[in-house]
N, C-alpha and C positions, 0 to 999 in steps of 0.2 A: 446427563451432561457429557459432552465430548471433552476429555481432558488431555493434557500434554504430560510428557515425562520430564519436562524441564523443571528446574528448581525455582525459576523466577518466571512470573506471569507478566507479559507485557500488556495484554488487554484481555478482557473477558466480558461475555454477555451472560446474563442470568435471566432465564425465562423471558427473553426479549420478544415482544410482539410489535408489529407495525401494521396498522390497519388504515386503509384508504376508503373513503365513501361510507355508505351505510345502507341498511336494508338489502334490497335485491342487488344493488350495485357494489356491495362491499367487496373489497379485495384485501386479503390477508397476506401481505408481502413477507412478513416474518411471523411465525406461529410458535410462540413460547420456546424459542430457540436458546439453548445454553451452550457455550463453548469457551475454552481457554486457549490462548495462543502464547507460546513461550517466547521469552526473550532470547535473542541470539539465534533465531530460526527464520527461515524463508518459507512462508506459508502461501500457498495458492488457494484461492476460492473459486470453485467452478460450479456449473449447473446449467440446465436448459434455460432458454429465454424465459423470463418471468419467474425464475426460481427464487429470487430474493438476494442474489449474491451482491449486486451493487448496493441494494438497500442495507444489507448487513454491514458492508464496508463503510458506508456513509454514516450509519449510526455508531459504529465503533469509533469512527474518527471525529464524532461530534459535529458532523455536517448536517445531520438530520436528527430529529427527536423520536424516541420510541413512543408508542401508544401506551405500553406498559412494560414492566421489567426494568432491569438495571444494566448499565454499561460502565466498566471501570477501565481507566488507563493507570496501570500500576495499582496502587491502593486507592486512587481517587475515583469516587462515584461521580461521573460527569453528569448524570441525570439530575443531580442536586445543585449543580453550579448555575450561577447567574449568567446572563448572556456575556457580560464583560469578562467574568472569570473563565468562561468557556473559550472566548476569543484569545485570552492570554495563554490558556493551556495549549490551544492549537498552535499558537505562535512559538511557544517556548519548548514544547515537549513532543510535537508531532511534525513529521515531514510529509510532503505530498508530491506525487508524480502522476501526471495525467496523460491521456492520449494526446491531447493538445499540449504543446510544450510550455505555454504560458510564460515565456521569457519576456523581460522588459526590453522592448526593441531599441531603446536609446542607450542601453547600457552594454558594455563589453561582456564577453563570456565570463571573465574573471569577476567583474562587478556583479553579474547575475548570480554567480556562485556564492559570493560573500554577502549578498543582500540580507539574508535572514540573520547573519551574525551582526550586521549593523543595526537591525531593527530590534534584536533581542535585548531583554533587560540585563542579561549577563552573557557576555560574549565567550564562546569557547576558546580554548588556547589557540594562539596563532599556529603552533606546531600541528594542531589537529586540522586546521583549515589548509595548511600547506600540504599535509598528507593527502587530504581529499583532492586538492588541486592536482597533485602529482598523479593520483590514481585515475583521474579523468583521461590522461593520455593525450591531452590536447595542448601541450605546453607551447606549441608554435601557433596556436589559434586563440589564446586567451585574450588578446586585445581586439579580436574581431567582434562585431556586433552580430546578432542572430541572423540577419538577412545575408550575412557573408559566410554562414555556416550551412552545411548540409543538414538534412533532417536528422540523421543519426548523430551528428555532432551536437545539434541543438538538444536532443533528448539526453545525450551524455551530460551536457551542462545542467539540464533540469534534474537529473539524478544526483549529480554532485551538489547542486544547490540544496536539495533535500538533506543530504548528508552533512553539509557544512554547518548547519545549525546544531549539530550533535543531538538529534532528537532521540527520544526513547524508542520511537517506532516510526516507520515510514509506511504509508499507505499508497499503493500504486494501482491505478485504475486503467487497465488495458494499456500499459506503458509502451508496448511495441505495435499498437494497432495501426499507426500511420507509417510504419517502417517496412522496408523489404526484409525478406527472411534472413539475409546475411547480416544486415545492420541490426535487426532485432535480436539476433543471436548474440551479437557483440554486447548489446545493452544488457541482456539477461546474464551474460557471463560477468559483466561488471557488477551487477547487483549481487550475484553469487559471491563474488570476491569481497564485496562490502560486508556481507554477513560473516563470511569466514575470516577475513583478515582485519576488518575494522570493528568487528563485534556488533554489527548493526542488527536490527530486527525489521523485517519487511513482510508486509501482508499485501498480496497482489490478487486482484480480480482479473481473470482472463477466460476466454473461451477457447484458447489455443492449446492443444495437448503438448506441442513442442515447447511452448513457453512454460507451461506448468511443470514440465519434466525437469526444469532447473531448480524447482523448489525442494525443500526437505520434506514437505508434507503437503498433501492436497486434500482439501475438504470439499465434498460435493453436497450441493443443496438441491432440493426439489420441493416446490410448494411451500417455501418458507421454513423448511426443516432440514436438518442434516441427515443425509441418508447413507453416506459412505465416506470412507477416509482411506488414504493411501500414504504410506511412508516410504522414502527412497523410491519414488515412482519412476516408471519409464513411460515414454510417449505412447507406446503400444498398449500398456496396461491402462493408462488414462483414457485412451480412445475407446477401448473395450468397455470401460466403466461408463463413459458418456453414452455409448450406444445403448447400454442397458437402461439408462435413465431416459432415453428417448430424445436426445438432442441431435 
């Protein structure tokens, strides 16, 4: 098992396998993979196409089911939850940021940010939401709807929305994939600050070494298994590792 040095574990997989198909067409997306991801850290998951990185994130986030093995959010074994209990866990304890911004077009930026708080069973303190809103750096655009915002501003709103629900962990799937390099860098800086200053936990899937270099830890997958890990990574070191893996 790949473990962390953190004292608190945000999520972990234990001998996780995900198999598609059968017989000669079987695809083993995850192959008895075990990993722990610490709270209060920014972790990037990388690997060649077909390595299992997106499958791992989706299974950790409860968006897909394992074929065998276990996944935990904190101390909760999500593989044992009913569909309703899993839906509530995703709503109350997990935040999501995707490549597509997924904002509600009829709501303002501020309303999009506070939407999870309105839907949650127990709303986080108003002071927390205000802190997140201020961290977005869009105080003069909060009343604008998504179609009145740039792509970078929309993704900033999406990240803030994930934070506003005060989740235990945020999963980000290629969050800068639709952005230019400058805007993407600003979003990644914002995510770094959320981990450092707001004590958040972020797990990000990316193929971009520059994006992954913003993380505290980079985990590399190949053929559904963890094959390498870097801490305090640089873009050059990440790129060299990716070349060795054949991406």
